[in-house]
ROVORO-279928 format. One record per residue (C-alpha): residue number from 1; x, y, z; chain. Coordinates in nm, 2 decimals. Layout:
(node NUM, (X, Y, Z), "A"),
...
//
This chain:
(node 1, (1.56, 3.89, -0.01), "A"),
(node 2, (1.20, 3.93, -0.12), "A"),
(node 3, (0.93, 3.78, 0.09), "A"),
(node 4, (0.70, 3.70, -0.20), "A"),
(node 5, (0.70, 3.64, -0.57), "A"),
(node 6, (0.38, 3.72, -0.76), "A"),
(node 7, (0.21, 3.75, -0.42), "A"),
(node 8, (0.31, 3.40, -0.31), "A"),
(node 9, (0.55, 3.30, -0.03), "A"),
(node 10, (0.82, 3.03, -0.02), "A"),
(node 11, (0.59, 2.77, 0.13), "A"),
(node 12, (0.33, 2.83, -0.14), "A"),
(node 13, (0.60, 2.78, -0.41), "A"),
(node 14, (0.74, 2.47, -0.24), "A"),
(node 15, (0.39, 2.31, -0.24), "A"),
(node 16, (0.34, 2.42, -0.60), "A"),
(node 17, (0.67, 2.25, -0.69), "A"),
(node 18, (0.55, 1.93, -0.53), "A"),
(node 19, (0.22, 1.93, -0.72), "A"),
(node 20, (0.40, 1.99, -1.05), "A"),
(node 21, (0.65, 1.72, -0.97), "A"),
(node 22, (0.37, 1.47, -0.92), "A"),
(node 23, (0.22, 1.58, -1.25), "A"),
(node 24, (0.57, 1.55, -1.42), "A"),
(node 25, (0.55, 1.91, -1.54), "A"),
(node 26, (0.92, 1.96, -1.51), "A"),
(node 27, (0.96, 2.32, -1.63), "A"),
(node 28, (0.70, 2.43, -1.37), "A"),
(node 29, (0.87, 2.21, -1.11), "A"),
(node 30, (1.19, 2.41, -1.17), "A"),
(node 31, (1.02, 2.75, -1.17), "A"),
(node 32, (0.83, 2.68, -0.85), "A"),
(node 33, (1.12, 2.53, -0.65), "A"),
(node 34, (1.36, 2.80, -0.77), "A"),
(node 35, (1.11, 3.06, -0.65), "A"),
(node 36, (1.08, 2.88, -0.31), "A"),
(node 37, (1.46, 2.87, -0.28), "A"),
(node 38, (1.50, 3.23, -0.38), "A"),
(node 39, (1.25, 3.33, -0.11), "A"),
(node 40, (1.44, 3.13, 0.15), "A"),
(node 41, (1.27, 2.82, 0.28), "A"),
(node 42, (1.30, 2.82, 0.66), "A"),
(node 43, (1.28, 2.44, 0.69), "A"),
(node 44, (1.61, 2.27, 0.61), "A"),
(node 45, (1.43, 1.95, 0.49), "A"),
(node 46, (1.22, 2.15, 0.25), "A"),
(node 47, (1.52, 2.33, 0.12), "A"),
(node 48, (1.70, 2.00, 0.06), "A"),
(node 49, (1.40, 1.85, -0.12), "A"),
(node 50, (1.35, 2.16, -0.33), "A"),
(node 51, (1.71, 2.13, -0.46), "A"),
(node 52, (1.68, 1.76, -0.50), "A"),
(node 53, (1.35, 1.78, -0.70), "A"),
(node 54, (1.49, 2.06, -0.91), "A"),
(node 55, (1.79, 1.85, -1.00), "A"),
(node 56, (1.57, 1.56, -1.08), "A"),
(node 57, (1.35, 1.78, -1.30), "A"),
(node 58, (1.66, 1.90, -1.49), "A"),
(node 59, (1.76, 1.53, -1.53), "A"),
(node 60, (1.42, 1.45, -1.67), "A"),
(node 61, (1.46, 1.73, -1.92), "A"),
(node 62, (1.81, 1.60, -2.00), "A"),
(node 63, (1.96, 1.93, -1.90), "A"),
(node 64, (2.26, 1.77, -1.74), "A"),
(node 65, (2.46, 2.09, -1.68), "A"),
(node 66, (2.18, 2.25, -1.48), "A"),
(node 67, (2.12, 1.92, -1.29), "A"),
(node 68, (2.49, 1.90, -1.21), "A"),
(node 69, (2.49, 2.26, -1.08), "A"),
(node 70, (2.19, 2.19, -0.87), "A"),
(node 71, (2.33, 1.87, -0.72), "A"),
(node 72, (2.66, 2.06, -0.65), "A"),
(node 73, (2.46, 2.31, -0.44), "A"),
(node 74, (2.27, 2.03, -0.27), "A"),
(node 75, (2.58, 1.84, -0.15), "A"),
(node 76, (2.70, 2.17, 0.00), "A"),
(node 77, (2.37, 2.20, 0.18), "A"),
(node 78, (2.36, 1.84, 0.29), "A"),
(node 79, (2.66, 1.62, 0.22), "A"),
(node 80, (2.49, 1.32, 0.39), "A"),
(node 81, (2.21, 1.30, 0.14), "A"),
(node 82, (2.29, 0.99, -0.06), "A"),
(node 83, (2.06, 1.07, -0.35), "A"),
(node 84, (2.23, 1.40, -0.41), "A"),
(node 85, (2.56, 1.22, -0.46), "A"),
(node 86, (2.39, 0.98, -0.70), "A"),
(node 87, (2.24, 1.27, -0.90), "A"),
(node 88, (2.57, 1.44, -0.91), "A"),
(node 89, (2.74, 1.12, -1.03), "A"),
(node 90, (2.47, 1.06, -1.29), "A"),
(node 91, (2.48, 1.42, -1.43), "A"),
(node 92, (2.86, 1.41, -1.43), "A"),
(node 93, (2.86, 1.10, -1.63), "A"),
(node 94, (2.63, 1.25, -1.89), "A"),
(node 95, (2.86, 1.56, -1.91), "A"),
(node 96, (3.15, 1.31, -1.98), "A"),
(node 97, (3.32, 1.40, -1.65), "A"),
(node 98, (3.39, 1.03, -1.57), "A"),
(node 99, (3.63, 1.08, -1.29), "A"),
(node 100, (3.38, 1.31, -1.10), "A"),
(node 101, (3.10, 1.06, -1.18), "A"),
(node 102, (3.30, 0.78, -1.02), "A"),
(node 103, (3.40, 0.99, -0.72), "A"),
(node 104, (3.03, 1.10, -0.66), "A"),
(node 105, (2.89, 0.75, -0.70), "A"),
(node 106, (3.15, 0.61, -0.46), "A"),
(node 107, (3.05, 0.88, -0.22), "A"),
(node 108, (2.68, 0.78, -0.25), "A"),
(node 109, (2.78, 0.43, -0.15), "A"),
(node 110, (2.98, 0.55, 0.16), "A"),
(node 111, (2.71, 0.79, 0.27), "A"),
(node 112, (2.46, 0.51, 0.22), "A"),
(node 113, (2.62, 0.32, 0.51), "A"),
(node 114, (2.53, 0.60, 0.74), "A"),
(node 115, (2.17, 0.63, 0.61), "A"),
(node 116, (2.01, 0.28, 0.61), "A"),
(node 117, (1.67, 0.41, 0.53), "A"),
(node 118, (1.77, 0.59, 0.21), "A"),
(node 119, (1.93, 0.38, -0.06), "A"),
(node 120, (2.07, 0.46, -0.41), "A"),
(node 121, (1.98, 0.23, -0.69), "A"),
(node 122, (2.28, 0.00, -0.66), "A"),
(node 123, (2.23, -0.15, -1.00), "A"),
(node 124, (2.25, 0.20, -1.16), "A"),
(node 125, (2.54, 0.31, -0.94), "A"),
(node 126, (2.76, 0.02, -1.04), "A"),
(node 127, (2.65, 0.03, -1.41), "A"),
(node 128, (2.73, 0.40, -1.44), "A"),
(node 129, (3.06, 0.34, -1.26), "A"),
(node 130, (3.14, 0.06, -1.50), "A"),
(node 131, (3.06, 0.27, -1.80), "A"),
(node 132, (3.27, 0.55, -1.66), "A"),
(node 133, (3.57, 0.32, -1.59), "A"),
(node 134, (3.52, 0.18, -1.95), "A"),
(node 135, (3.54, 0.54, -2.09), "A"),
(node 136, (3.86, 0.60, -1.88), "A"),
(node 137, (4.00, 0.27, -2.03), "A"),
(node 138, (4.02, 0.11, -1.68), "A"),
(node 139, (3.90, -0.23, -1.79), "A"),
(node 140, (3.96, -0.42, -1.46), "A"),
(node 141, (3.75, -0.17, -1.26), "A"),
(node 142, (3.49, -0.16, -1.53), "A"),
(node 143, (3.46, -0.54, -1.53), "A"),
(node 144, (3.44, -0.54, -1.15), "A"),
(node 145, (3.15, -0.29, -1.16), "A"),
(node 146, (2.97, -0.48, -1.43), "A"),
(node 147, (2.99, -0.80, -1.24), "A"),
(node 148, (2.84, -0.63, -0.94), "A"),
(node 149, (2.55, -0.51, -1.16), "A"),
(node 150, (2.49, -0.87, -1.27), "A"),
(node 151, (2.50, -1.00, -0.91), "A"),
(node 152, (2.21, -0.76, -0.85), "A"),
(node 153, (2.03, -0.82, -1.17), "A"),
(node 154, (2.15, -1.10, -1.39), "A"),
(node 155, (1.94, -0.97, -1.68), "A"),
(node 156, (2.10, -0.63, -1.70), "A"),
(node 157, (2.17, -0.60, -2.08), "A"),
(node 158, (2.40, -0.30, -2.05), "A"),
(node 159, (2.63, -0.47, -1.80), "A"),
(node 160, (2.63, -0.78, -2.02), "A"),
(node 161, (2.72, -0.57, -2.32), "A"),
(node 162, (2.99, -0.39, -2.12), "A"),
(node 163, (3.15, -0.72, -2.01), "A"),
(node 164, (3.13, -0.87, -2.36), "A"),
(node 165, (3.31, -0.56, -2.50), "A"),
(node 166, (3.58, -0.58, -2.23), "A"),
(node 167, (3.64, -0.95, -2.19), "A"),
//
């Protein structure tokens, strides 16, 4: 494993990734964090965040396959990281892998119980689960999820449309 890329160490690339993330320069985010990961971040928290932010950058670029692959790596590194499961579910949904989307999003809710300081976006979790169940033609489960969305946000138009379509 190399110690430097272009004369810079893992910690430099990690910091560079963070700066690009704040600037929303997603291709540079990916490049910087992937360099940091290649070089071997010693700090587990930094490694976890580098993977998470890389996955988020891929999502922002609508590269759902790369986001999926990155979140898969992340849940292997830290299966208790609730946002990793959410990212995996979100990317799975966009890849039309609805069963895996549901499984990952359900996992985000279970892991959430163990991590009270980190929460997924419940409205998004239940909406994506509802959409996934709808695609799988499981109307009762889709309706249940859409109703949960509307309990959280009565103005969610996507959930309203989903219910209107199913009821």
